[in-house]
N, C-alpha and C positions, 0 to 999 in steps of 0.2 A: 468649086474653085479647086486648082490642080494641088495647091498645098493640102486642102484637106483629103483629098483624095490619100496622099501618103498616111497621114494622120491616123484615118481610120482602117489601116492596115493593121495595126497593135492597139492591143487590148488598154485601156486607161490606165490600169494598173503599172503597166512596164513602162507609162512613159515617164521621164525625168527631166524635169524643169522645162516641161513642153507644155502647151495649152492643149484641150483637147479641140478646141475648135479654133481652127485660123483667123489671123487676124485680133483676136479677142483674146482680153487678161484674163477671162475666166480662171480662177483654180491658181492664178499666179499674184501670191502676197507675199509681201516682204515684211521680215519682222520689224518690231518699232527701232528696235535698236540697229537695223540696216539702212531703215530709212533716214535714220538721223546721221550716219554716217556718210550715206549719200549725198544728206543737203548741206552737208559742212564741207565734203567735197565739193561741190556747187558753190560754195561760197565763197572758198577759198582760193576757186579758180576764175573768179571773176575778176576784171581787171579793174575796177575803178572802188573807192574808199574801201583800200583793204590794207591791214597789215602783216607782216611776215617777220616773223621772229629766227633767226637762225645761231646756233650754239655749236660750241667744239665742246670736244668731250671733257672738257673741265669745266662745262657749263657755262662759259662765258660768249657773252655776245658777239656775233661776227656778222658786218662789221659793227661799230658800235652805236647801232640806232636801228632799228628794224625796216625792213623796206616798204615802200607805197605802194609798190607793181611788181608782178611776175617778169615783168623787161627786167627790171634792176637787180633781181633774184638770177637772173641765167646770163647778165652781162658780168654780173660781181665773177661768178662761180666759172665763166666761160665755156658755158653750157649751149644746150640747143632749148628751144622754148618746152618743147615735148617731153626733154628730160625732166625737166622742174616741175610737168604737170605729173608727171608720174610718181617721182619723189612726194608731191605734195600731197597725193591722193593715198601714198603709203604712209605719210605721216601721219592722216588721219585716221587708218586703218590699226597701223600697229605704233602708237604712241610711244616717247622714251626710247626709239628704238634710232640707233647714228646710222645713218646711210653714206653710203659713196657716193660721193659727186665731184666726178673728176679729180681723183687721188684723196680728196679729203675727206674725213668723219663731221657730218654734220648734221645736227639734231632739230629739226624743222615744226614750227607751231606758229597760228593762228594767234594765239595770245601771249602773253608773259609767261615763263615755265614757274609753276610754283616754289616758292623757295622751301619747302618742304621736300624737294628732288635732289638728292645728291648723285653725284658722277657713279657710283659705285652702283645707285639704281638704273643705270642706261644699258641698254642690252646693244651687242654691236650687229650691224648687220652680216649677215652669213659670208657672202662673197668678199668682208675686208677684215674678218677673225684674223688672218694669218700675216697682216700688214704689221711690220714692227712699229713698235712705239718710239725706241732711241735711233740715232742717226748718227754714225761719227763720220767725218770727212777727213780723209788723207791724201796727201799729195807725192812724189817722190822727189827725191834728193839726187844730185849728181852722179850720184852710184847708183842710184836705182832703190834706194832703201827705203820705205814706205815712213813717212813722218807725218805727225799732225798738222792739219792744215788750218794755218790762224791758233791764234791766242785761245780763242772759244771753238775748238771743234766740233762740240757734241749739241745736238738738238733733241728734242723731245717729240717729234714728229716729224715724218717725212716732206709733210707740208710747211712746217715751219722752216725746216732744212733749203727747201726749194724755195719760199717766198725770200727768207734773207738771200740768198747767193742770187735770186730773179734768173731760175730756172723752173722748167715744167715739173711736178712732184713724181710724174710717173716716170721721169728719166733716172729720178733718183731711186724708186722701186726697182725700176727694171733693173738697175746695177747691184743693187744690193740683194736679188734675186740670184744673181752671178756670183757673189761672193766672191774668191780669189782667183779667178776666172775673167770676171768683169774688164771688161775694154775700157779704159779712163774717159771721161768727160772733158771733151779739150775745151774753155772758154777762157775769154777776156777779161779780168777781173782787175779792175784800178789799173788800166791799159798795159797790165802782164797777161801772155798767154801762160796757163796751166792748165792740168791734167787734176782732175779728181774723182777720189776712190770713195766708195761709199759701203760703209758697214753698219750693221746691227751692234757691235759690240767693240769693246776696245782690242786695238793688233798689238802683237810684239812686237 
């Protein structure tokens, strides 16, 4: 067959991750560890009779009970099915790694997490390491001076700030990256039009 012709052009010892015979699994053997991980990945992506546990960076269950389908997971986090599929596969291969799901730090498991695991044991996904842990929310008075917004302007995460103010986490993070040069987020809160500014530390 056509594929075999090209395979035969190279010495077997120079082939990498390729079977010496076309449409054959000869010489391709997964380790027991890899087979186990693949099996777990297939289980967790099955629609029926599954439980998926999601935890925040403080190992608090979110929401307050496990999901019973993948659909529940992606609808809750506001992402696509394929996004959750990929996150679940990563969770099997990299346990105890907090992943970025729509601006939130999330730990996914198909079983309840061990009580022996502490928040300090968790690893943060590489592309999420620079996201600030604290958020301070400000507005401006009539003189254009920054003042704290509300009696509780501090949040321990961009996700918590977004959830409390009912805005997208990404909107908070984008403005925090801009710092003093950010454009305010203009929205209506309690029937009042306000301009909000977001920082990762208190402003003088």
